[in-house]
C-alpha positions in Angstrom: 1.9 -21.0 -10.1 0.7 -21.8 -13.6 -2.0 -23.8 -15.3 -2.8 -25.2 -18.6 -6.0 -23.9 -20.3 -7.1 -26.4 -23.0 -9.9 -26.0 -25.6 -10.7 -29.6 -26.4 -12.0 -31.4 -29.4 -9.1 -30.9 -31.9 -7.5 -34.1 -33.2 -3.7 -34.2 -32.9 -2.0 -34.4 -36.3 1.6 -34.1 -37.4 5.1 -35.1 -36.4 6.7 -34.8 -33.0 10.1 -36.0 -31.6 10.6 -37.7 -28.3 12.9 -36.1 -25.7 15.6 -37.7 -23.7 14.4 -39.9 -20.9 13.9 -38.4 -17.4 14.3 -41.8 -15.8 17.6 -42.4 -17.6 19.4 -39.1 -17.2 18.8 -38.7 -13.4 20.8 -41.8 -12.3 23.5 -40.9 -14.9 23.8 -37.5 -13.3 24.3 -39.2 -10.0 26.9 -41.6 -11.5 28.8 -38.6 -12.8 30.1 -37.8 -9.3 32.4 -40.8 -9.5 34.2 -39.6 -12.6 37.8 -38.2 -12.5 37.1 -35.9 -15.5 34.0 -34.2 -17.0 31.0 -35.9 -18.4 28.9 -34.7 -21.4 25.2 -35.6 -21.8 23.4 -35.1 -25.1 19.6 -35.2 -25.4 19.4 -33.9 -21.8 15.7 -32.9 -21.3 14.7 -29.5 -19.9 12.8 -30.8 -16.9 12.4 -29.5 -13.3 13.6 -32.8 -11.9 16.8 -32.5 -14.0 17.2 -28.9 -12.9 16.9 -29.9 -9.2 19.5 -32.7 -9.6 21.8 -30.2 -11.2 21.4 -27.8 -8.2 22.2 -30.7 -5.9 25.4 -31.5 -7.7 26.3 -27.8 -7.7 25.7 -27.5 -4.0 28.2 -30.4 -3.5 30.8 -28.5 -5.5 30.4 -29.8 -9.1 30.3 -27.5 -12.0 27.4 -27.9 -14.5 26.6 -26.0 -17.7 24.0 -26.3 -20.4 24.9 -25.8 -24.0 24.6 -27.3 -27.5 21.7 -27.1 -29.9 18.6 -25.8 -28.0 20.5 -26.2 -24.7 20.1 -30.0 -25.0 23.6 -30.8 -23.8 24.7 -30.9 -20.1 28.4 -30.5 -19.2 29.2 -31.9 -15.7 32.6 -31.4 -14.1 32.6 -33.4 -10.8 36.3 -32.9 -10.1 35.7 -30.0 -7.7 33.1 -32.0 -5.7 33.9 -31.3 -2.0 30.8 -32.4 -0.1 29.1 -35.8 0.7 25.9 -34.0 2.0 22.9 -33.9 -0.3 20.9 -30.7 0.3 17.8 -31.7 2.3 15.4 -29.2 0.8 16.4 -30.1 -2.8 16.3 -33.8 -2.0 12.7 -33.5 -0.9 11.8 -32.2 -4.4 13.1 -35.2 -6.4 13.0 -38.8 -5.5 15.9 -39.7 -7.8 18.3 -37.8 -5.5 18.5 -41.1 -3.5 20.7 -42.4 -6.4 23.6 -40.4 -5.0 24.0 -42.7 -2.1 25.9 -45.4 -4.0 28.1 -43.1 -6.1 29.0 -40.9 -3.0 29.9 -44.0 -1.0 32.0 -45.2 -3.9 33.9 -41.9 -4.3 33.9 -40.2 -0.9 33.4 -43.2 1.4 30.4 -41.5 3.0 27.1 -39.9 2.2 24.4 -37.9 4.1 20.9 -37.9 2.7 17.3 -37.4 3.8 14.2 -39.2 2.7 13.6 -38.3 -0.9 10.5 -36.5 -2.3 8.8 -36.8 -5.7 5.3 -37.9 -6.5 2.9 -39.0 -3.7 1.7 -42.2 -5.3 2.0 -44.6 -2.3 4.7 -46.3 -0.4 8.2 -46.3 -2.0 10.6 -47.4 0.7 14.3 -47.3 0.2 15.0 -50.4 2.3 16.3 -52.3 -0.7 18.8 -49.5 -1.6 20.1 -49.7 2.0 20.1 -53.5 2.0 22.2 -53.7 -1.2 24.7 -51.0 -0.1 25.1 -52.6 3.3 26.1 -55.8 1.5 28.9 -53.9 -0.2 30.1 -52.7 3.2 28.2 -49.5 4.1 27.1 -48.7 7.6 23.9 -46.7 8.2 22.7 -44.5 11.0 19.5 -42.5 11.1 19.6 -39.2 13.0 16.8 -36.5 13.1 15.4 -37.6 9.7 18.9 -37.8 8.1 20.5 -41.0 6.9 24.2 -41.1 7.5 26.2 -43.7 5.5 29.9 -44.6 5.8 32.1 -47.4 4.7 35.7 -48.5 5.2 35.9 -51.6 3.1 34.0 -51.7 -0.2 33.7 -55.3 -1.3 31.7 -56.9 -4.1 28.8 -59.1 -2.9 26.1 -61.5 -4.1 22.8 -59.6 -3.6 19.3 -60.9 -4.1 16.6 -58.2 -4.3 13.3 -59.2 -2.7 11.5 -57.4 -5.6 12.9 -56.2 -8.9 13.3 -52.5 -7.8 14.5 -50.2 -10.5 16.0 -47.7 -8.1 17.7 -50.2 -5.9 19.1 -52.0 -8.9 20.6 -48.8 -10.2 22.0 -47.6 -6.9 23.7 -50.9 -6.2 25.1 -51.0 -9.8 26.7 -47.6 -9.4 28.1 -48.2 -5.9 29.5 -51.6 -7.0 31.5 -50.1 -9.9 34.3 -49.0 -7.5 34.1 -51.9 -5.1 36.8 -54.6 -4.9 35.9 -57.8 -6.6 32.6 -58.9 -8.3 29.1 -57.9 -7.4 26.1 -59.9 -8.7 22.6 -58.5 -8.5 19.9 -61.2 -8.7 16.2 -60.5 -9.3 17.3 -57.2 -10.9 14.9 -54.9 -12.6 15.0 -55.1 -16.4 13.9 -51.7 -17.5 15.5 -50.1 -20.6 16.8 -47.2 -18.4 19.0 -49.8 -16.5 20.5 -50.9 -19.8 21.1 -47.3 -20.7 22.8 -46.7 -17.3 25.0 -49.8 -17.9 26.1 -48.4 -21.2 27.0 -45.0 -19.7 28.9 -46.6 -16.8 30.8 -48.8 -19.2 31.7 -45.7 -21.2 33.2 -44.4 -18.0 35.3 -47.4 -17.6 33.1 -49.7 -15.6 32.8 -53.4 -16.3 29.1 -54.4 -16.2 27.1 -56.9 -18.1 23.6 -58.4 -17.8 21.5 -55.2 -17.7 18.1 -56.0 -19.2 18.1 -59.5 -17.6 17.4 -60.5 -14.0 21.1 -61.0 -13.2 23.6 -58.2 -13.5 27.4 -58.7 -12.9 29.6 -55.8 -12.0 33.4 -56.3 -11.8 34.8 -53.5 -9.7 37.4 -51.1 -11.1 39.9 -48.7 -9.4 38.6 -45.5 -11.0 36.1 -44.1 -13.5 36.7 -41.4 -16.0 34.3 -38.9 -17.7 32.3 -39.9 -20.8 30.2 -38.4 -23.5 26.8 -40.0 -23.9 23.4 -39.6 -25.6 20.5 -40.3 -23.4 17.8 -42.7 -24.6 14.4 -41.4 -25.7 11.7 -41.2 -23.1 9.5 -44.2 -23.5 6.8 -42.8 -21.1 6.6 -39.6 -23.1 6.3 -41.7 -26.3 3.5 -43.7 -24.7 1.7 -40.6 -23.5 1.8 -39.0 -26.9 0.5 -42.3 -28.4 -2.5 -42.3 -26.1 -3.2 -38.6 -26.8 -3.3 -39.4 -30.5 -5.8 -42.2 -29.9 -7.9 -40.3 -27.5 -8.3 -37.3 -29.8 -8.9 -39.5 -32.9 -5.7 -38.0 -34.4 -2.8 -39.1 -36.6 0.6 -38.6 -35.1 4.1 -39.8 -36.1 6.5 -39.9 -33.1 10.1 -39.8 -34.2 13.1 -40.8 -32.1 11.1 -43.5 -30.4 12.6 -46.9 -29.6 9.6 -49.1 -30.5 10.8 -52.1 -28.5 10.5 -50.0 -25.3 6.8 -49.4 -25.8 5.6 -52.8 -27.0 3.2 -53.2 -24.0 1.5 -49.9 -24.8 1.3 -50.7 -28.5 -0.4 -54.0 -27.8 -3.0 -52.4 -25.6 -3.7 -49.6 -28.0 -4.2 -52.1 -30.8 -6.6 -53.9 -28.5 -8.7 -50.8 -28.2 -8.7 -50.4 -32.0 -5.9 -47.9 -32.7 -4.0 -48.2 -36.0 -0.3 -48.3 -35.3 2.5 -48.5 -37.9 6.1 -49.0 -37.1 8.8 -47.9 -39.5 12.3 -46.5 -39.6 11.1 -43.0 -38.7 9.4 -44.0 -35.5 5.8 -45.0 -34.7 2.7 -43.7 -36.3 -0.5 -43.8 -34.3 -4.0 -43.2 -35.7 -7.1 -43.0 -33.5 -10.6 -44.4 -34.1 -14.1 -43.1 -33.7 -14.4 -44.6 -30.2 -12.0 -47.0 -28.5 -13.0 -50.5 -27.4 -12.8 -51.4 -23.7 -9.9 -53.5 -22.4 -8.4 -54.7 -19.2 -4.9 -53.5 -18.0 -2.6 -54.8 -15.3 0.6 -52.9 -14.5 3.7 -55.0 -14.1 7.5 -54.5 -14.1 9.1 -54.2 -17.5 8.4 -55.7 -20.0 4.8 -55.5 -18.7 2.5 -52.5 -19.0 4.2 -49.7 -17.1 2.7 -48.1 -14.0 3.8 -44.7 -15.3 1.3 -45.1 -18.2 -1.6 -46.3 -16.1 -3.2 -42.9 -15.4 -3.0 -42.0 -19.1 -4.6 -45.3 -20.1 -7.4 -44.6 -17.5 -8.2 -41.4 -19.3 -8.4 -43.2 -22.6 -10.6 -46.0 -21.3 -13.0 -43.4 -19.7 -14.4 -42.8 -23.2 -14.3 -46.4 -24.4 -17.4 -48.1 -25.7 -17.9 -50.5 -22.7 -16.4 -51.3 -19.3 -12.7 -51.7 -18.6 -10.7 -52.8 -15.5 -7.3 -51.5 -14.5 -5.3 -53.4 -11.8 -2.4 -51.5 -10.3 0.2 -53.9 -8.8 3.2 -51.5 -8.4 2.0 -48.6 -6.2 -0.7 -48.6 -3.6 -2.0 -45.0 -4.2 -2.0 -44.4 -8.0 -5.6 -43.8 -8.8 -5.7 -40.1 -7.7 -6.5 -39.0 -11.2 -9.8 -40.9 -11.0 -11.5 -38.3 -8.9 -10.4 -35.5 -11.3 -11.5 -37.4 -14.4 -14.8 -37.9 -12.7 -15.2 -34.1 -12.6 -15.0 -34.3 -16.4 -17.8 -36.8 -16.5 -15.9 -40.1 -16.3 -17.5 -43.0 -14.5 -14.8 -44.7 -12.4 -15.1 -46.8 -9.3 -12.0 -47.6 -7.3 -11.8 -50.8 -5.2 -8.4 -51.0 -3.6 -5.8 -51.5 -6.3 -8.5 -52.1 -9.0 -10.4 -49.4 -10.9 -13.6 -50.2 -12.9 -14.2 -47.8 -15.7 -17.5 -47.5 -17.5 -16.8 -45.6 -20.7 -18.9 -42.5 -21.5 -19.4 -41.1 -25.0 -17.5 -37.9 -24.2 -15.8 -36.0 -21.4 -16.6 -32.4 -20.6 -14.2 -29.6 -19.7 -13.7 -28.8 -16.0 -11.3 -27.4 -13.4 -9.0 -30.2 -12.4 -5.7 -30.5 -10.4 -2.6 -32.5 -11.2 -1.5 -34.1 -7.9 1.4 -36.0 -9.4 3.4 -36.2 -12.7 1.6 -39.0 -14.6 -1.9 -38.1 -13.3 -1.2 -34.6 -14.5 -0.4 -35.9 -18.0 -3.6 -38.0 -18.0 -5.7 -34.8 -17.2 -4.0 -32.9 -20.0 -4.8 -35.5 -22.6 -8.3 -35.9 -21.2 -8.7 -32.1 -21.7 -7.5 -32.4 -25.3 -10.4 -34.9 -26.0 -13.0 -33.2 -23.9 -15.8 -30.9 -25.1 -15.2 -27.3 -24.0 -12.5 -25.8 -21.8 -10.4 -27.7 -19.3 -8.1 -25.9 -16.8 -5.4 -28.1 -15.3 -3.7 -26.8 -12.2 -0.6 -28.2 -10.5 1.4 -28.0 -13.7 4.6 -28.0 -11.8 4.1 -31.8 -11.4 3.8 -32.2 -15.2 7.0 -30.1 -15.7 8.9 -32.6 -13.7 8.7 -35.2 -16.5 7.5 -33.7 -19.8 9.8 -31.3 -21.7 7.9 -28.3 -23.1 4.7 -30.4 -23.1 2.3 -27.7 -24.2 4.7 -26.6 -27.0 4.8 -30.2 -28.4 1.1 -30.5 -28.2 0.6 -27.2 -30.0 2.9 -28.3 -32.8 0.3 -31.1 -33.3 -2.6 -28.7 -33.5 -3.7 -28.7 -29.9 -5.3 -25.6 -28.4 -3.4 -25.4 -25.1 -1.7 -22.5 -23.4 0.2 -22.0 -20.1 -1.1 -19.1 -18.1 -0.6 -17.7 -14.6 -3.2 -18.8 -12.1 -4.7 -15.4 -11.7 -5.4 -15.2 -15.4 -7.8 -18.1 -15.1 -9.6 -16.9 -12.1 
């Protein structure tokens, strides 16, 4: 078990580069099991979630290696895949393992999974995944906590999602690639990661169009081959670094950022007074003496992302006035509020609404990261706080931020990773 020990009060300054996107590469790794030859992924981030997905693929018989500059390339050979069973213990560690249902049904005609793990941020049912795959021809049986799926026919269908679920959209997209005929997904999610998945699948020989809109059309093909692909930059990491720059009154240039992917965050940060410049190199963010208050409502893309709500709460905790955050995506995503309160924040939760009365400064404290994004919010709060902050539960942060403390130190932050016993 490790923790971050942070000495706050140093403005972040310098240049940093965004890593490949966690939420893009995980479904791509799942999709690779459908290929008849190896796949190569560039800008593959070093994350515990990625490592877990790799272990799952290896347990099913695939061969995976890391290489390239700084080990940023993943080589996946799925040709030796010999199992349709997803390891239960590994699946409980990463929610994105559910993405294997569609590809396994497509390639092996059956799949055995358990309920996925990941962050505890409220109800995240997989009923829309199952509904969509049933429409393609899958049959599901639940036994002793396992979900057994099989199919004989695999036929394109017209599928309307009750809500624009990112995961369900991606799972159905992947499964439909090898189905007979045409599949249309209506009320599809529009996130950039779905566009990236479409590009990767098309590079494998799929015929998909419409990703990024609410209607996606997949024309089934007989087989898919391997492909070489560069994963998109992680827009949530970019947004987190932007907020950290503002919160510490710093000046940071984030390279390798797709600015169009973070427009909602840019708009809100400009509302609080941040100076943001966009150019060919990336996005430059400069903080102000004290941010202004604002109201935030999380929404599906292109709205303000739920994955940046905890970080925004940290920033607004030191705003000059009262802010309101409304969380519409998940029903239990204010867990960072109690930890921020240990640092002096004044936050009142009322259901899915948080009322934040800004304080002039936060104070260092012992806090615990209960999930990925709340962990990031506590780290950047510690960077801005007065004194020492110790953030436990860092395994949650490692799930989605590549070498987070290394990147922060490159910007001047005083943050180190230590074993728990070293901090008492």
